[in-house]
C-alpha positions in Angstrom: 18.7 45.7 32.4 18.3 41.7 32.0 19.9 39.0 33.4 21.3 36.8 30.8 21.9 32.8 31.4 24.2 31.5 28.1 24.9 28.4 27.7 27.3 27.3 25.2 29.4 23.8 24.3 32.0 23.4 26.1 35.3 25.7 24.7 33.1 28.2 23.4 32.6 29.9 26.8 35.2 32.3 26.0 33.7 33.4 22.7 30.2 34.1 24.3 31.7 35.9 27.0 33.5 38.2 24.6 30.2 38.7 22.1 28.5 40.0 25.7 31.7 42.2 26.8 31.4 43.5 23.0 28.3 44.8 23.5 28.4 46.7 27.1 27.5 43.5 29.3 28.2 44.3 33.1 28.6 41.7 35.9 29.8 38.9 33.6 30.6 35.4 34.8 31.9 32.0 33.1 31.8 28.7 34.5 31.7 25.1 33.6 28.6 23.0 33.8 26.9 19.4 33.4 23.7 18.5 32.0 22.0 15.7 30.0 23.8 16.4 27.1 27.4 16.9 28.4 29.4 19.5 29.4 28.8 22.9 29.1 30.2 26.6 29.4 28.2 28.6 31.1 27.9 32.6 31.3 26.1 35.1 33.3 25.7 38.5 32.1 23.6 41.9 32.6 22.9 43.3 29.3 21.2 46.7 28.1 17.7 46.1 27.3 19.0 48.4 23.7 22.1 45.7 23.6 19.7 42.6 23.5 19.1 42.4 20.2 22.6 42.4 19.1 23.9 40.2 21.9 21.1 37.4 20.4 22.0 38.3 16.6 26.0 37.6 17.4 24.9 34.1 19.4 23.4 32.8 16.7 27.2 32.0 15.0 28.1 29.9 18.0 26.4 26.1 17.4 23.9 25.1 20.1 24.0 28.0 21.9 21.4 28.1 24.5 20.0 31.4 26.2 17.7 32.4 29.2 16.6 35.7 30.3 15.2 36.5 33.9 11.9 38.3 33.3 13.0 40.9 35.9 14.3 44.4 35.6 18.1 44.5 37.1 19.2 47.8 38.9 22.5 48.2 38.3 24.6 50.8 40.6 28.2 52.1 42.0 27.7 52.5 45.6 28.5 56.0 45.5 26.1 58.3 46.8 26.4 60.9 44.3 25.8 58.9 41.6 23.1 57.1 42.5 20.5 59.2 41.8 21.7 59.6 38.2 21.8 56.0 37.5 18.3 55.1 39.3 16.9 57.6 36.3 18.5 55.9 33.8 15.8 53.5 33.0 15.2 51.9 29.3 12.5 50.5 27.5 11.8 46.8 26.8 13.8 45.8 23.9 11.7 44.6 20.3 13.0 41.0 21.0 11.4 41.3 24.2 8.0 42.6 23.5 7.8 40.1 20.4 8.4 36.9 22.9 5.9 38.3 25.5 3.5 38.5 22.2 4.4 34.7 21.3 4.0 33.1 24.7 0.5 34.7 25.3 -0.8 32.6 22.5 -0.4 29.4 24.3 -2.9 27.4 26.5 -6.0 27.4 25.0 -7.4 25.8 28.2 -7.1 28.8 30.8 -7.9 31.3 27.9 -11.2 29.3 27.3 -11.8 29.1 31.2 -11.4 32.8 32.0 -13.6 33.5 29.0 -16.2 31.5 30.1 -15.9 32.9 33.8 -15.8 36.6 32.2 -19.0 35.4 30.3 -21.0 34.7 33.1 -20.0 37.4 34.9 -20.7 40.1 32.3 -24.9 38.3 32.4 -24.9 38.4 36.1 -23.5 41.8 35.9 -25.9 43.0 33.3 -28.9 40.7 34.9 -28.8 42.1 38.3 -27.6 45.6 37.7 -24.4 45.0 39.3 -21.0 47.2 38.3 -19.1 45.5 40.9 -19.8 42.3 38.7 -19.6 43.8 35.8 -15.8 45.1 37.1 -15.0 41.3 38.4 -16.2 40.5 34.5 -13.1 42.9 32.9 -10.9 41.7 35.6 -10.8 38.7 34.4 -11.3 38.8 30.6 -8.9 37.6 28.8 -9.3 40.4 25.8 -6.3 42.0 26.1 -3.7 39.4 25.2 -5.4 39.3 21.8 -5.9 43.0 21.6 -2.3 43.3 22.1 -1.4 40.2 19.9 -3.6 41.8 17.0 -0.9 45.3 17.3 2.1 43.9 17.5 1.3 41.6 14.3 0.2 44.2 13.0 3.2 46.4 13.4 5.7 43.7 13.2 4.0 42.2 9.7 3.4 38.9 11.1 0.8 37.0 9.5 0.9 34.0 11.8 0.8 35.7 15.1 -1.8 37.7 13.3 -4.3 34.4 12.7 -4.1 33.3 16.3 -4.5 36.9 17.8 -8.0 37.5 15.5 -9.0 33.2 16.0 -8.6 34.3 20.0 -10.4 37.6 19.6 -14.2 35.7 17.4 -13.9 32.7 19.9 -13.8 35.2 23.1 -16.6 37.4 21.5 -18.6 34.4 20.6 -18.4 32.5 23.9 -19.1 35.5 25.3 -22.4 36.2 23.2 -23.3 32.6 23.2 -23.5 32.3 27.0 -25.2 35.5 27.8 -27.7 34.7 25.4 -28.1 30.9 26.9 -28.3 32.1 30.0 -30.9 34.9 29.3 -32.8 32.2 27.4 -32.6 29.4 30.4 -33.9 31.9 33.0 -36.6 33.3 30.7 -35.8 37.1 31.1 -38.5 39.1 29.3 -37.7 42.7 30.6 -34.6 44.9 29.3 -32.4 46.3 32.6 -31.4 49.4 33.6 -28.0 48.4 33.0 -28.6 46.6 29.5 -30.0 50.4 28.5 -26.6 51.9 29.9 -24.7 49.9 28.2 -26.3 50.7 24.5 -26.3 54.2 24.9 -23.2 55.1 22.7 -21.6 58.4 23.5 -20.3 60.9 20.4 -16.6 60.5 21.8 -17.0 56.6 22.1 -14.1 56.6 19.7 -11.9 57.7 21.7 -12.1 54.7 24.8 -10.5 52.1 22.4 -8.0 54.4 20.9 -6.7 55.2 24.9 -6.8 51.7 25.5 -5.1 50.7 22.8 -2.0 53.1 23.5 -1.8 52.3 27.2 -2.1 48.6 26.6 1.0 49.1 24.1 2.6 51.5 26.3 2.4 49.1 29.2 4.2 46.0 27.2 7.0 48.9 26.2 7.8 50.0 29.4 10.0 48.6 31.8 8.3 47.6 34.5 10.1 50.1 37.1 9.2 53.1 34.6 5.8 52.1 33.8 3.2 54.3 36.3 0.5 51.3 35.3 0.1 47.9 36.0 -0.5 45.5 33.3 -3.9 44.4 34.8 -5.5 48.6 34.8 -4.8 48.5 30.6 -6.3 44.6 30.9 -9.5 46.2 32.6 -9.9 49.0 30.2 -9.4 46.8 27.4 -11.9 44.1 28.5 -14.2 46.8 29.6 -14.6 48.3 25.9 -15.5 44.7 24.7 -17.5 42.7 27.5 -20.4 44.6 28.5 -21.1 44.9 24.7 -20.8 41.4 24.0 -22.8 40.3 26.3 -25.7 42.8 25.8 -25.6 41.2 22.3 -26.4 38.1 23.3 -28.9 39.1 25.8 -30.6 41.5 23.6 -30.6 38.9 20.7 -32.9 36.8 22.9 -34.8 39.0 23.9 -35.6 40.3 20.0 -34.2 43.9 21.1 -32.6 44.4 17.5 -31.6 48.2 18.1 -29.4 47.3 21.1 -27.9 44.7 18.9 -27.2 47.3 16.3 -26.0 49.3 19.3 -23.6 46.5 20.5 -22.1 45.3 17.0 -21.2 49.0 16.1 -19.4 49.3 19.7 -17.8 46.1 19.4 -16.4 47.0 15.9 -15.5 50.0 17.1 -13.4 48.8 20.0 -11.6 46.4 17.8 -10.6 48.8 15.3 -9.7 51.3 17.7 -7.6 49.2 19.8 -6.2 47.8 17.3 -4.9 50.8 15.3 -3.7 53.1 18.3 -1.9 49.9 19.4 0.1 49.0 16.2 1.0 52.7 15.6 2.6 53.0 19.4 4.3 50.2 19.0 5.9 50.9 15.5 7.5 54.4 17.0 8.9 52.2 19.6 10.6 50.4 16.0 8.9 47.4 16.8 8.8 46.2 13.0 10.3 43.5 10.6 13.6 45.2 10.3 14.3 44.9 14.2 13.3 41.8 15.1 15.5 38.4 15.1 12.4 36.4 13.6 12.0 36.5 9.9 8.2 36.0 9.5 7.4 39.9 9.2 6.2 41.0 6.2 7.1 44.6 5.4 3.6 45.4 3.2 1.6 44.0 6.6 1.8 46.9 8.4 0.9 49.7 6.0 -2.3 47.2 4.5 -3.3 46.7 8.6 -2.8 50.5 9.2 -4.9 51.7 5.9 -7.4 49.2 6.5 -7.6 50.5 10.1 -8.0 54.0 9.5 -10.3 53.2 6.6 -12.6 51.3 8.8 -12.5 53.4 12.0 -13.9 56.3 9.4 -16.6 53.9 8.2 -17.5 53.3 11.8 -17.8 57.2 12.5 -19.6 58.2 9.5 -22.4 55.3 10.2 -22.9 56.6 14.0 -22.9 60.7 13.3 -24.9 59.4 9.9 -27.4 57.6 12.0 -28.2 60.2 14.8 -29.7 59.9 17.4 -29.4 55.9 17.8 -26.0 55.8 17.7 -25.5 59.0 19.8 -27.9 58.9 22.6 -25.6 59.3 25.6 -24.2 62.9 24.3 -27.8 63.7 23.0 -29.2 63.1 26.8 -26.4 65.3 27.9 -27.3 67.9 25.3 -30.8 67.6 26.5 -30.7 68.0 29.8 -28.2 71.2 29.2 -30.5 72.9 27.1 -33.4 72.5 29.8 -31.0 74.1 32.1 -30.4 76.9 30.5 -34.7 77.8 29.9 -35.3 77.3 33.1 -32.3 79.3 34.7 -33.8 82.1 32.3 -36.8 81.8 34.0 -37.7 84.6 36.1 -40.5 82.6 38.0 -38.4 79.0 39.5 -35.4 78.1 40.1 -34.0 74.6 38.9 -33.4 71.7 41.6 -32.6 68.9 39.5 -32.5 67.9 35.6 -32.2 64.1 34.4 -32.9 63.4 30.5 -32.2 59.7 29.0 -33.3 57.4 26.1 -35.8 55.0 27.4 -33.8 52.1 25.1 -32.1 51.3 21.6 -35.5 50.5 19.8 -35.9 50.2 16.6 -37.2 53.4 15.3 -38.2 54.7 18.9 -36.3 57.6 20.0 -38.6 58.9 22.8 -36.2 60.8 25.2 -37.9 61.6 28.7 -36.9 64.6 30.6 -37.7 64.5 34.5 -37.2 68.5 36.2 -37.2 69.2 39.5 -38.1 73.2 40.4 -39.3 75.6 43.2 -41.0 78.9 43.2 -38.9 81.4 43.4 
């Protein structure tokens, strides 16, 4: 449930009180107050998430009505011990209007967005340059990719072209800043070698498409679930989205300066795959939770935008998968390395002469036209 503070002109308090009462509001209270515009009536109430949209629709008929909602879940229960367990389990999803308003609020403050993007880009470069997983995790924690990612999915599901333009612009700006900063740092510090972490980032798995789909679905579920019923924090899903985008974008900038165009191609493929996959899974989840032009109090939605976005995302995802599997093993190096290790293990296990101690197989780098697979095998006599 949500706590509402409804402020209406003096004399309209009873009308607002009746509206909330009709929508099954609880703990209602009405009193008179004064503000800079003069005397007003104030109604306090707790309203179910499912009824919030109906309350706002009914309040449109009251001129100059203003509504404030406390962004915290309210747990209303009766003191009877036998009834408390059942009431505690009755946790609702967030209302459609709350999800949409959170998306609108997150497109403000360019200064903070750019600041976090620059800081994350520097951490990504340092992490790739020094082979530090800890720094890469730190970059994922502060990289502001989750906001634009979820806004694109919300806009696609809601058919909001204005929100979609804002979100895509932020996506583009964040990626360009990350690529430029990583490339500039590589150039200024005269980096000349490919680091192992850059090679690892460029190694694409045959199941790479699953990561953005999981990230998009997880981020959308975090937004639609009540904070009391969500078992995963928003920070965790934000890290999952950033993990899909930040390292490949940083690698593109570094590899471009070093002239490693095979790595650049792998990075571009990963970034495009993440963008399309996150949006595809996110918009489907939002649509399943009834986020559509017909279910919002805001009439900016266009009904044709969702099918166009859905169809376009499916076509792009299919095209990227065709690109991946046609260009084997360039965009399947991680999976091919594991297959090679498994085959080496199988051959040695069949030998009556030696026992396998350890085996490791890896591609050297994502260099154009080079598919050198290195295998290191340790065995001992039987």
